[in-house]
N, C-alpha and C positions, 0 to 999 in steps of 0.2 A: 302750889303743888296740886296735880290732878287727884281727884278723889272719886272713889266708887263705893257702892254699898252692895254687899252680897247678903241676901236673905234666903234662908232655907225654911221650909214649912214645918219640919219636925226634926227631932234628934237623929232619926234614921238617915237624914240627908247630910249630916254634919261632915262626913269625910269628903263628899263631893264639894261642899261649900269651902272647906279648908283648902282643898286643891285649887279651887278657883281663886280664892283670895291669895294663895301663895304665888300663883302665876302673875296676878296683877302686881303684887309686891316686887316680883323680879323686874318689872318694868318701871319701878319707882312710883307706883300709884298707891296712894294712901287708901287703905281699905277698911271700911267699917263692916264687920261681919256679925250677923245676928241670926238667932233662931226665933222666928215669930210665925205662928200659925194664923192664916187669914180667917180660919173658922173659929179657933179657940181663943184667940187674942186680937179681935178686930180693932179694939180701941187702942191697944199698944201699937199695932201696925200703923194705924192712922196717924197717931202722934209721932211715930218715928219718921214716916215718910214726909210728913209736913214740916218737920223740924230739921231734917237731914240736909247737910250741905254737899252731899254726894252729887256728882254731875251726871252719873249714869247708875242705874240699878240693875243688878242681876238677881233674878228670882229662880230658885231651884225647887221644883215640887213634882210630886207624883199624884196618882189617882185623879181626883177631880181637878187638880192643878189650878185652883182659883188664885193662888198667890200672885202671879205676875199680872193678871187682869185687875185684881184689886189695887195693886200698887199703881198700875197705869191709870186707873180711874181717879187717883189722888194726886197726880203730878203731871206736869208737861215735859218732864225730863225723860230721856230715853230709858226704856225698860226692855231688858233681854230676858227671855224665858228659857229655862232648860228643863225639858220634860224628863222625868225619871221613869225607869222601867220597873214598875211595881206590879201591875197587873196588865193584862191584855197587851203584853209586849211593849208597853209604854205608849201605845196608840191613843188610849183615852186621854192621857196627859198632853200628848202632842196636839191632838185635835182641839182640846180645850184652849190651848194657847194660840193656835193659828186662826181660830174662828172667832176672834174678838169682834164686837160690833163696830161698825164704822165710827171713826172719831176717837177710838181708844186703842191705838195700835200697841202690839207687843211684838218685838223682833224675836223670833223663835229659832233656836238652833236645833240640831238633831238630838234624838233621844240619847241621854247620858253624855252629851258632848259639852261638858263644862269648859274644856280647853278652848273650843271655838267661841263660847260665850265670853270668856276672858279676852280673847284676841279681838273679838268684835268691839268690846268695850275699849280696848286700847285704840283701835281704829277711830272710834267716835271721839275719844279724848284727844287724839292726834290732830284733829281739826283745830283745836284750841292751843295745844301744846306741841309745837313742831318737833321738839326733841324726841317725842314718842314715835314719830314717823321713822326717824333714823334707827331707833332701837328695834322697831318692828321689822324693818328691812334686814337688820343684822340677825334678828331671830329667825326670819324666814330663810335667809341664806346661810345660816349658822352651821353647826356641826352636821356632817353628812350622815351620821347615824340617825338623825331625825328625818332625813329625806328618804322616800321610798326608792328602791332600786328597780329600774326598768330594764328587762332583758327580753328580747324577742317577743314583744307585745304583751308581756305579763308584768305585773307589779308584785314585788316580794315585800 
C-alpha cells in the first residue's frame, strides 16, 4: 500500500494538514499525520523522518518555513513543501522553501495549496503504484463542478 507522511509545524496548521491527509486517503494512500516543529522539537522530527516508512513527505509550514528543508536534509525521499500565509502574504514561507541549497531539493507548491501538494504526492506514488494513475485520471476528469467553466475567454 502506498504511504505518505503529512507533517505540520504547529497546531495552527492542523486544519490544512487534515485536509491534505484526507485527500490522500481518498486515493487509498495510507497517511501518517504529525504535528512536529522543526524548531521546538528537532530531535523528535529527526527520529520520525529517519524511522518513517513513508514514500513521500508533505511538510506544511509558515513564517520561516524551515520544516520542509529540515525534512529534506534528513531523507532522500521526495519532500513537498506547502507555504502558509501567516505574514508577508506567505512570500516569506514560499521563498524559504524554493531557495533550498543545491543538493537538498524541496518540491514546493503555491501558497496555501495543500490540494496540489496531495495531488503531487499521488503523481509521485503513481510511478510505483499504477492503480493511482487511473484514480488520478478519474479525479481530474471527475465531477464537472470541480472543473472551471470557460465562457468567452473568461474562467468562472
